[in-house]
All heavy atoms as an XYZ file, in Angstrom:
696
protein
N       0.863     -1.184      0.000
C       0.000      0.000      0.000
C       0.901      1.235      0.000
O       1.805      1.358      0.818
C      -0.891     -0.025      1.245
C      -1.942      1.038      1.251
S      -3.031      0.950      2.707
C      -3.618     -0.717      2.645
N       0.682      2.156     -0.932
C       1.550      3.319     -1.001
C       1.129      4.405     -0.002
O       0.047      4.378      0.562
C       1.645      3.866     -2.431
C       0.342      4.463     -2.932
O      -0.428      4.998     -2.120
O       0.104      4.399     -4.146
N       2.047      5.337      0.198
C       1.803      6.400      1.175
C       0.578      7.227      0.837
O      -0.169      7.607      1.736
C       3.017      7.331      1.261
C       4.171      6.716      2.022
O       3.963      5.683      2.694
O       5.279      7.258      1.939
N       0.368      7.530     -0.446
C      -0.763      8.388     -0.792
C      -2.083      7.739     -0.402
O      -2.985      8.404      0.106
C      -0.758      8.766     -2.279
O      -0.938      7.636     -3.095
N      -2.207      6.430     -0.595
C      -3.439      5.736     -0.218
C      -3.670      5.845      1.285
O      -4.786      6.114      1.731
C      -3.403      4.275     -0.667
C      -4.654      3.531     -0.325
C      -5.784      3.647     -1.119
C      -4.726      2.733      0.816
C      -6.960      2.971     -0.802
C      -5.892      2.065      1.141
C      -7.009      2.188      0.332
N      -2.647      5.646      2.069
C      -2.778      5.731      3.518
C      -3.177      7.138      3.951
O      -4.038      7.305      4.816
C      -1.478      5.308      4.194
C      -1.182      3.842      4.010
C       0.190      3.452      4.527
O       0.969      4.296      4.944
N       0.482      2.165      4.496
N      -2.567      8.152      3.339
C      -2.925      9.536      3.658
C      -4.380      9.819      3.282
O      -5.114     10.468      4.029
C      -2.009     10.520      2.928
C      -0.591     10.486      3.384
N      -0.215     10.620      4.708
C       0.552     10.341      2.686
C       1.106     10.553      4.794
N       1.594     10.381      3.584
N      -4.797      9.322      2.134
C      -6.176      9.533      1.683
C      -7.166      8.805      2.587
O      -8.237      9.341      2.892
C      -6.328      9.099      0.224
C      -5.565      9.950     -0.789
C      -5.597      9.299     -2.165
C      -6.096     11.371     -0.838
N      -6.829      7.615      3.030
C      -7.693      6.871      3.951
C      -7.874      7.628      5.266
O      -8.982      7.713      5.798
C      -7.106      5.477      4.232
C      -7.353      4.486      3.126
C      -8.794      4.001      3.101
O      -9.368      3.719      4.153
O      -9.338      3.894      1.990
N      -6.790      8.187      5.788
C      -6.888      8.955      7.039
C      -7.757     10.191      6.849
O      -8.566     10.534      7.721
C      -5.492      9.324      7.542
C      -4.766      8.142      8.160
C      -3.539      8.561      8.942
N      -2.460      9.070      8.121
C      -1.531      8.321      7.539
N      -1.531      7.019      7.704
N      -0.586      8.868      6.822
N      -7.611     10.851      5.699
C      -8.447     12.019      5.421
C      -9.913     11.611      5.313
O     -10.790     12.277      5.884
C      -7.998     12.709      4.140
C      -8.841     13.914      3.714
C      -8.839     15.005      4.775
C      -8.346     14.446      2.372
N     -10.200     10.523      4.621
C     -11.587     10.058      4.481
C     -12.198      9.756      5.847
O     -13.357     10.101      6.100
C     -11.645      8.826      3.574
N     -11.426      9.159      6.732
C     -11.925      8.880      8.085
C     -12.276     10.172      8.818
O     -13.316     10.263      9.482
C     -10.892      8.094      8.891
C     -10.715      6.661      8.422
O     -11.591      6.158      7.675
O      -9.696      6.042      8.789
N     -11.427     11.181      8.709
C     -11.677     12.475      9.362
C     -12.911     13.160      8.772
O     -13.701     13.761      9.493
C     -10.456     13.389      9.234
C      -9.262     12.962     10.050
C      -9.429     13.188     11.543
O     -10.328     13.962     11.958
O      -8.651     12.599     12.314
N     -13.080     13.053      7.471
C     -14.239     13.657      6.820
C     -15.527     12.956      7.235
O     -16.544     13.608      7.505
C     -14.067     13.637      5.300
C     -12.956     14.551      4.776
C     -12.562     14.153      3.363
C     -13.382     16.011      4.844
N     -15.486     11.630      7.300
C     -16.646     10.861      7.767
C     -17.029     11.285      9.184
O     -18.216     11.415      9.500
C     -16.351      9.360      7.745
C     -16.388      8.761      6.351
O     -17.002      9.349      5.438
O     -15.785      7.674      6.171
N     -16.043     11.509     10.029
C     -16.294     11.909     11.411
C     -16.982     13.273     11.491
O     -17.644     13.580     12.482
C     -14.988     11.934     12.197
N     -16.848     14.069     10.437
C     -17.484     15.388     10.386
C     -18.842     15.352      9.690
O     -19.428     16.374      9.388
C     -16.557     16.379      9.691
C     -15.391     16.789     10.578
C     -14.266     17.426      9.770
N     -13.203     17.917     10.634
C     -12.333     17.158     11.288
N     -12.422     15.843     11.199
N     -11.383     17.691     12.038
N     -19.344     14.150      9.394
C     -20.661     14.006      8.796
C     -20.693     14.108      7.286
O     -21.762     14.133      6.684
N     -19.524     14.149      6.656
C     -19.465     14.176      5.200
C     -19.337     12.740      4.683
O     -18.883     11.855      5.402
C     -18.272     15.009      4.728
C     -18.322     16.487      5.119
C     -16.988     17.157      4.862
C     -19.437     17.193      4.362
N     -19.738     12.511      3.456
C     -19.569     11.204      2.821
C     -18.242     11.227      2.075
O     -18.047     12.060      1.187
C     -20.713     10.934      1.850
C     -22.117     10.974      2.440
C     -23.157     10.800      1.336
C     -22.277      9.905      3.501
N     -17.340     10.345      2.450
C     -16.011     10.350      1.843
C     -15.555      8.925      1.580
O     -15.769      8.033      2.407
C     -15.017     11.052      2.763
N     -14.937      8.738      0.422
C     -14.369      7.429      0.111
C     -13.192      7.614     -0.826
O     -13.142      8.564     -1.614
C     -15.390      6.487     -0.503
C     -15.873      6.880     -1.863
C     -16.947      5.899     -2.349
N     -17.451      6.311     -3.639
C     -17.133      5.726     -4.789
N     -16.333      4.688     -4.794
N     -17.635      6.155     -5.919
N     -12.253      6.704     -0.716
C     -11.093      6.729     -1.602
C     -11.481      6.035     -2.901
O     -12.014      4.929     -2.890
C      -9.874      6.037     -0.959
C      -8.690      6.034     -1.923
C      -9.505      6.729      0.353
N     -11.229      6.703     -4.012
C     -11.540      6.188     -5.343
C     -10.229      5.932     -6.077
O      -9.317      6.768     -6.039
C     -12.387      7.220     -6.135
C     -12.640      6.736     -7.555
C     -13.687      7.510     -5.407
N     -10.132      4.787     -6.733
C      -8.956      4.445     -7.535
C      -9.308      4.602     -9.005
O     -10.317      4.065     -9.449
C      -8.511      3.008     -7.273
C      -8.025      2.788     -5.889
N      -6.735      3.041     -5.510
C      -8.665      2.361     -4.781
C      -6.604      2.777     -4.222
N      -7.769      2.362     -3.753
N      -8.490      5.304     -9.748
C      -8.712      5.466    -11.182
C      -8.025      4.322    -11.936
O      -7.192      3.609    -11.374
C      -8.154      6.803    -11.685
O      -6.730      6.807    -11.505
C      -8.772      7.975    -10.929
N      -8.355      4.175    -13.196
C      -7.723      3.139    -14.007
C      -6.230      3.386    -14.164
O      -5.463      2.458    -14.349
C      -8.391      3.050    -15.369
C      -9.769      2.438    -15.312
C     -10.395      2.289    -16.686
O      -9.944      2.867    -17.664
N     -11.463      1.511    -16.758
N      -5.817      4.652    -14.078
C      -4.398      4.972    -14.196
C      -3.621      4.623    -12.934
O      -2.401      4.730    -12.911
C      -4.217      6.462    -14.506
O      -4.596      7.245    -13.384
N      -4.344      4.219    -11.879
C      -3.684      3.866    -10.637
C      -3.650      4.984     -9.613
O      -3.302      4.763     -8.465
N      -4.003      6.185    -10.023
C      -4.040      7.303     -9.077
C      -5.290      7.189     -8.223
O      -6.304      6.670     -8.646
C      -4.045      8.632     -9.829
C      -2.774      8.776    -10.653
C      -2.289     10.142    -10.845
N      -2.195     10.874     -9.605
C      -2.043     12.172     -9.548
N      -1.994     12.864    -10.649
N      -1.942     12.790     -8.399
N      -5.208      7.705     -7.018
C      -6.342      7.661     -6.103
C      -6.673      9.077     -5.641
O      -5.828      9.972     -5.684
C      -6.011      6.778     -4.909
N      -7.916      9.263     -5.220
C      -8.349     10.535     -4.657
C      -9.488     10.264     -3.694
O     -10.073      9.181     -3.702
C      -8.769     11.522     -5.753
C      -9.945     11.079     -6.576
C     -11.242     11.435     -6.222
C      -9.764     10.309     -7.714
C     -12.335     11.021     -6.985
C     -10.838      9.899     -8.492
C     -12.130     10.255     -8.116
N      -9.772     11.252     -2.845
C     -10.920     11.143     -1.948
C     -12.064     11.916     -2.574
O     -11.929     13.111     -2.881
C     -10.621     11.713     -0.542
C     -11.875     11.719      0.312
C      -9.536     10.903      0.139
N     -13.188     11.244     -2.779
C     -14.423     11.883     -3.247
C     -15.215     12.239     -2.001
O     -15.523     11.357     -1.188
C     -15.209     10.924     -4.139
C     -16.535     11.471     -4.615
C     -16.323     12.574     -5.607
N     -17.609     12.996     -6.149
C     -17.789     14.159     -6.723
N     -16.799     14.997     -6.847
N     -18.957     14.476     -7.188
N     -15.516     13.517     -1.831
C     -16.222     13.995     -0.638
C     -17.520     14.657     -1.073
O     -17.528     15.484     -1.995
C     -15.392     15.046      0.126
C     -16.043     15.360      1.456
C     -13.965     14.613      0.295
N     -18.612     14.314     -0.408
C     -19.921     14.886     -0.709
C     -20.571     15.324      0.597
O     -20.518     14.601      1.596
C     -20.829     13.860     -1.422
C     -20.195     13.418     -2.739
C     -22.235     14.418     -1.649
C     -20.872     12.233     -3.397
N     -21.199     16.493      0.576
C     -21.994     16.941      1.707
C     -23.367     16.277      1.564
O     -24.101     16.577      0.620
C     -22.131     18.463      1.704
C     -22.948     18.984      2.857
O     -23.790     18.295      3.404
N     -22.693     20.230      3.228
N     -23.756     15.379      2.470
C     -25.026     14.675      2.327
C     -26.244     15.587      2.475
O     -27.335     15.223      2.050
C     -24.988     13.623      3.441
C     -24.075     14.193      4.458
C     -23.048     14.981      3.687
N     -26.067     16.772      3.041
C     -27.166     17.723      3.191
C     -27.337     18.618      1.968
O     -28.332     19.341      1.866
C     -26.943     18.591      4.433
C     -26.885     17.762      5.689
O     -27.646     16.806      5.846
N     -25.966     18.089      6.573
N     -26.366     18.593      1.073
C     -26.410     19.375     -0.168
C     -25.490     18.664     -1.154
O     -24.321     19.023     -1.296
C     -25.954     20.810      0.078
N     -26.008     17.633     -1.813
C     -25.169     16.745     -2.612
C     -24.490     17.412     -3.806
O     -23.565     16.847     -4.377
C     -25.965     15.519     -3.088
O     -27.120     15.961     -3.806
C     -26.389     14.659     -1.906
N     -24.921     18.617     -4.164
C     -24.215     19.318     -5.234
C     -22.890     19.876     -4.725
O     -22.039     20.279     -5.529
C     -25.079     20.451     -5.806
O     -25.335     21.419     -4.812
N     -22.705     19.900     -3.405
C     -21.444     20.354     -2.821
C     -20.534     19.141     -2.656
O     -20.742     18.287     -1.793
C     -21.685     21.030     -1.467
C     -22.532     22.294     -1.512
C     -22.834     22.782     -0.104
C     -21.836     23.382     -2.315
N     -19.541     19.049     -3.537
C     -18.652     17.894     -3.558
C     -17.256     18.340     -3.961
O     -17.076     19.404     -4.560
C     -19.176     16.845     -4.531
N     -16.284     17.516     -3.652
C     -14.896     17.836     -3.971
C     -14.113     16.539     -4.108
O     -14.445     15.525     -3.485
C     -14.288     18.711     -2.862
C     -12.827     19.025     -2.991
C     -12.455     19.775     -4.259
O     -13.320     20.487     -4.830
O     -11.318     19.654     -4.691
N     -13.074     16.568     -4.937
C     -12.116     15.476     -5.060
C     -10.772     15.976     -4.546
O     -10.258     16.977     -5.044
C     -11.957     15.036     -6.518
C     -13.224     14.438     -7.076
O     -14.037     13.888     -6.346
N     -13.400     14.534     -8.373
N     -10.218     15.298     -3.563
C      -8.944     15.696     -2.963
C      -7.896     14.652     -3.333
O      -8.123     13.452     -3.173
C      -9.066     15.801     -1.428
C      -7.717     16.144     -0.805
C     -10.121     16.831     -1.041
N      -6.749     15.115     -3.802
C      -5.649     14.222     -4.138
C      -4.525     14.394     -3.119
O      -4.572     15.262     -2.257
C      -5.108     14.502     -5.554
O      -4.634     15.852     -5.617
C      -6.166     14.271     -6.608
N      -3.515     13.561     -3.264
C      -2.364     13.599     -2.365
C      -1.112     13.416     -3.209
O      -1.089     12.596     -4.130
C      -2.485     12.475     -1.345
S      -1.069     12.334     -0.255
N      -0.089     14.189     -2.882
C       1.203     14.032     -3.557
C       2.274     13.797     -2.499
O       2.934     14.726     -2.059
C       1.523     15.274     -4.386
C       0.517     15.491     -5.491
C       0.881     16.661     -6.339
N      -0.270     17.016     -7.163
C      -0.412     18.171     -7.759
N       0.501     19.102     -7.623
N      -1.471     18.420     -8.494
N       2.439     12.536     -2.095
C       3.373     12.246     -1.008
C       4.838     12.381     -1.404
O       5.694     12.488     -0.547
C       3.036     10.801     -0.637
C       2.510     10.224     -1.898
C       1.770     11.349     -2.577
N       5.129     12.388     -2.704
C       6.520     12.470     -3.125
C       7.104     13.866     -2.925
O       8.300     14.042     -2.890
C       6.686     12.021     -4.581
C       6.015     12.911     -5.604
C       4.537     12.607     -5.812
O       3.910     11.903     -5.027
N       3.958     13.140     -6.855
N       6.250     14.862     -2.766
C       6.716     16.214     -2.477
C       7.171     16.268     -1.020
O       6.743     15.487     -0.193
C       5.594     17.214     -2.723
N       8.064     17.192     -0.738
C       8.514     17.355      0.642
C       8.269     18.781      1.062
O       8.860     19.688      0.496
C      10.009     17.023      0.773
O      10.226     15.706      0.276
C      10.469     17.110      2.201
N       7.420     19.044      2.008
C       6.573     18.059      2.680
C       5.406     17.645      1.785
O       5.078     18.344      0.835
C       6.070     18.810      3.916
C       6.052     20.245      3.499
C       7.205     20.401      2.539
N       4.798     16.518      2.100
C       3.662     16.012      1.323
C       2.412     16.818      1.649
O       2.222     17.254      2.780
C       3.431     14.540      1.638
N       1.567     17.019      0.641
C       0.353     17.819      0.794
C      -0.856     17.130      0.193
O      -0.736     16.328     -0.733
C       0.506     19.172      0.069
C       1.249     20.193      0.864
C       2.630     20.279      0.806
C       0.574     21.093      1.682
C       3.322     21.227      1.537
C       1.256     22.039      2.413
C       2.621     22.103      2.343
O       3.294     23.034      3.084
N      -2.028     17.490      0.725
C      -3.297     17.238      0.051
C      -3.510     18.392     -0.916
O      -3.071     19.519     -0.655
C      -4.465     17.217      1.048
C      -4.419     16.081      2.037
C      -4.190     16.326      3.387
C      -4.632     14.774      1.629
C      -4.169     15.286      4.304
C      -4.611     13.725      2.545
C      -4.376     14.000      3.880
O      -4.352     12.971      4.780
N      -4.208     18.111     -2.016
C      -4.437     19.120     -3.050
C      -5.916     19.186     -3.404
O      -6.581     18.158     -3.507
C      -3.641     18.769     -4.308
C      -2.164     18.858     -4.098
C      -1.373     17.974     -3.417
C      -1.305     19.888     -4.546
N      -0.082     18.399     -3.429
C      -0.002     19.565     -4.110
C      -1.509     21.055     -5.283
C       1.089     20.376     -4.387
C      -0.409     21.853     -5.556
C       0.864     21.513     -5.108
N      -6.414     20.407     -3.617
C      -7.778     20.607     -4.122
C      -7.847     20.141     -5.567
O      -6.834     20.081     -6.266
C      -8.147     22.092     -4.077
C      -8.223     22.682     -2.709
C      -7.331     23.556     -2.162
C      -9.245     22.489     -1.729
N      -7.738     23.903     -0.890
C      -8.910     23.262     -0.606
C     -10.412     21.716     -1.688
C      -9.698     23.298      0.548
C     -11.194     21.750     -0.546
C     -10.841     22.541      0.552
N      -9.043     19.867     -6.047
C      -9.234     19.389     -7.423
C      -8.784     20.406     -8.464
O      -8.428     20.042     -9.573
C     -10.701     19.019     -7.663
O     -11.526     20.154     -7.480
N      -8.769     21.677     -8.122
C      -8.370     22.709     -9.084
C      -6.857     22.927     -9.082
O      -6.350     23.837     -9.722
C      -9.110     24.024     -8.848
C      -8.968     24.607     -7.463
C      -7.990     25.450     -7.027
C      -9.850     24.419     -6.357
N      -8.194     25.779     -5.711
C      -9.338     25.158     -5.266
C     -11.030     23.691     -6.172
C      -9.953     25.198     -4.022
C     -11.631     23.730     -4.921
C     -11.098     24.475     -3.871
N      -6.106     22.081     -8.357
C      -4.653     22.112     -8.422
C      -3.972     22.988     -7.393
O      -2.762     23.169     -7.452
N      -4.709     23.479     -6.438
C      -4.122     24.306     -5.386
C      -3.764     23.433     -4.187
O      -4.538     22.574     -3.771
C      -5.123     25.380     -4.960
C      -4.579     26.340     -3.932
C      -5.603     27.414     -3.576
O      -6.452     27.765     -4.429
O      -5.551     27.905     -2.440
N      -2.575     23.684     -3.651
C      -2.141     22.958     -2.460
C      -3.054     23.321     -1.296
O      -3.358     24.486     -1.080
C      -0.692     23.337     -2.155
C      -0.052     22.490     -1.113
C       1.416     22.771     -1.021
N       1.628     24.158     -0.602
C       2.801     24.755     -0.578
N       3.869     24.109     -0.980
N       2.913     25.995     -0.171
N      -3.512     22.311     -0.540
C      -4.481     22.556      0.530
C      -3.866     22.504      1.915
O      -3.974     23.453      2.672
C      -5.624     21.538      0.466
C      -6.676     21.814      1.502
S      -7.611     20.412      2.125
C      -7.708     19.285      0.830
N      -3.260     21.352      2.285
C      -2.854     21.158      3.670
C      -1.855     20.013      3.748
O      -1.948     19.053      2.981
C      -4.094     20.814      4.509
C      -3.962     21.093      5.958
N      -4.200     22.329      6.504
C      -3.598     20.294      6.986
C      -4.017     22.273      7.808
N      -3.643     21.045      8.128
N      -0.927     20.070      4.692
C       0.049     18.986      4.856
C      -0.633     17.696      5.294
O      -1.570     17.719      6.094
C       1.116     19.373      5.875
C       2.092     20.387      5.350
C       3.242     20.614      6.319
O       3.182     20.255      7.483
N       4.287     21.228      5.821
N      -0.125     16.572      4.776
C      -0.749     15.281      5.054
C      -0.530     14.805      6.481
O      -1.223     13.898      6.934
C      -0.296     14.185      4.065
C      -0.688     14.533      2.653
C       1.190     13.921      4.181
N       0.399     15.399      7.206
C       0.614     14.963      8.587
C      -0.461     15.498      9.532
O      -0.427     15.225     10.728
C       2.012     15.328      9.075
C       2.277     16.828      9.100
O       1.417     17.612      8.645
O       3.358     17.222      9.574
N      -1.433     16.242      8.988
C      -2.544     16.780      9.782
C      -3.868     16.570      9.044
O      -4.478     17.518      8.555
C      -2.305     18.265     10.059
C      -3.406     18.907     10.888
O      -4.158     18.174     11.574
O      -3.517     20.147     10.840
N      -4.326     15.301      8.929
C      -5.569     15.056      8.202
C      -6.776     15.725      8.851
O      -7.725     16.097      8.160
C      -5.701     13.538      8.176
C      -4.837     13.047      9.284
C      -3.737     14.060      9.435
N      -6.763     15.920     10.167
C      -7.879     16.590     10.838
C      -7.968     18.048     10.387
O      -9.059     18.558     10.126
C      -7.719     16.507     12.351
N      -6.842     18.713     10.261
C      -6.831     20.097      9.784
C      -7.305     20.188      8.342
O      -8.054     21.100      7.977
N      -6.884     19.224      7.519
C      -7.327     19.196      6.128
C      -8.829     18.967      6.053
O      -9.532     19.621      5.275
C      -6.580     18.108      5.365
N      -9.339     18.054      6.881
C     -10.780     17.765      6.883
C     -11.577     18.989      7.306
O     -12.661     19.246      6.770
C     -11.073     16.585      7.801
N     -11.059     19.752      8.240
C     -11.738     20.979      8.664
C     -11.863     21.955      7.498
O     -12.913     22.571      7.296
C     -10.982     21.633      9.840
O     -11.008     20.718     10.941
C     -11.614     22.948     10.252
N     -10.804     22.095      6.700
C     -10.854     22.981      5.533
C     -11.877     22.504      4.510
O     -12.659     23.288      3.987
C      -9.473     23.081      4.876
C      -8.485     23.886      5.665
C      -7.158     23.976      4.952
C      -6.174     24.799      5.767
N      -4.854     24.899      5.106
N     -11.877     21.207      4.234
C     -12.828     20.654      3.262
C     -14.256     20.843      3.760
O     -15.138     21.257      3.003
C     -12.534     19.167      2.969
C     -13.614     18.569      2.078
C     -11.161     19.006      2.332
N     -14.481     20.568      5.032
C     -15.826     20.720      5.603
C     -16.296     22.166      5.498
O     -17.470     22.426      5.200
C     -15.836     20.260      7.058
N     -15.403     23.111      5.703
C     -15.762     24.528      5.598
C     -16.150     24.876      4.158
O     -17.133     25.570      3.917
C     -14.593     25.396      6.049
C     -14.947     26.850      6.232
C     -13.798     27.684      6.783
N     -12.902     26.976      7.678
C     -11.581     26.930      7.531
N     -10.984     27.538      6.533
N     -10.838     26.264      8.399
N     -15.413     24.377      3.196
C     -15.688     24.668      1.791
C     -17.004     24.025      1.337
O     -17.751     24.613      0.559
C     -14.511     24.200      0.904
C     -14.879     24.200     -0.571
C     -13.287     25.077      1.140
N     -17.299     22.835      1.862
C     -18.487     22.107      1.428
C     -19.722     22.376      2.291
O     -20.765     21.769      2.093
C     -18.216     20.601      1.397
C     -17.147     20.129      0.413
C     -17.068     18.621      0.424
C     -17.404     20.658     -0.986
N     -19.605     23.274      3.233
C     -20.746     23.570      4.118
C     -21.846     24.276      3.340
O     -21.591     25.193      2.561
C     -20.310     24.438      5.285
N     -23.089     23.817      3.559
C     -24.246     24.495      2.959
C     -24.496     25.788      3.744
O     -24.119     25.912      4.908
C     -25.465     23.586      3.038
N     -25.126     26.748      3.116
C     -25.387     28.042      3.742
C     -26.125     27.885      5.066
O     -25.833     28.569      6.043
C     -26.175     28.970      2.785
C     -26.572     30.251      3.475
C     -25.346     29.249      1.552
N     -27.028     26.939      5.156
C     -27.841     26.748      6.361
C     -27.103     25.992      7.476
O     -27.614     25.869      8.561
C     -29.124     26.018      6.026
O     -28.828     24.737      5.522
N     -25.908     25.454      7.185
C     -25.173     24.652      8.176
C     -24.345     25.529      9.090
O     -23.754     26.478      8.742
C     -24.279     23.629      7.497
C     -25.059     22.575      6.781
C     -24.174     21.524      6.116
O     -23.158     21.877      5.522
O     -24.530     20.354      6.217
């Protein structure tokens, strides 16, 4: 199991703990990402990737912006939850 998968699994666990639907998805190319959906507003969704080969390793937003260091999945999950929060939440 590679480092990126482990980092993504930890992030998915943190996101689940915050009430979001999160799962690690594997593409045919072998790359993986976390698909996150707000169950209270399913149009609010995001795909988060991981690049562990960088030093330090980071989670990345789907639009290619660096989000948060992988050694703090709880902090990364907080950022994702804030971005995916519905107006009424």
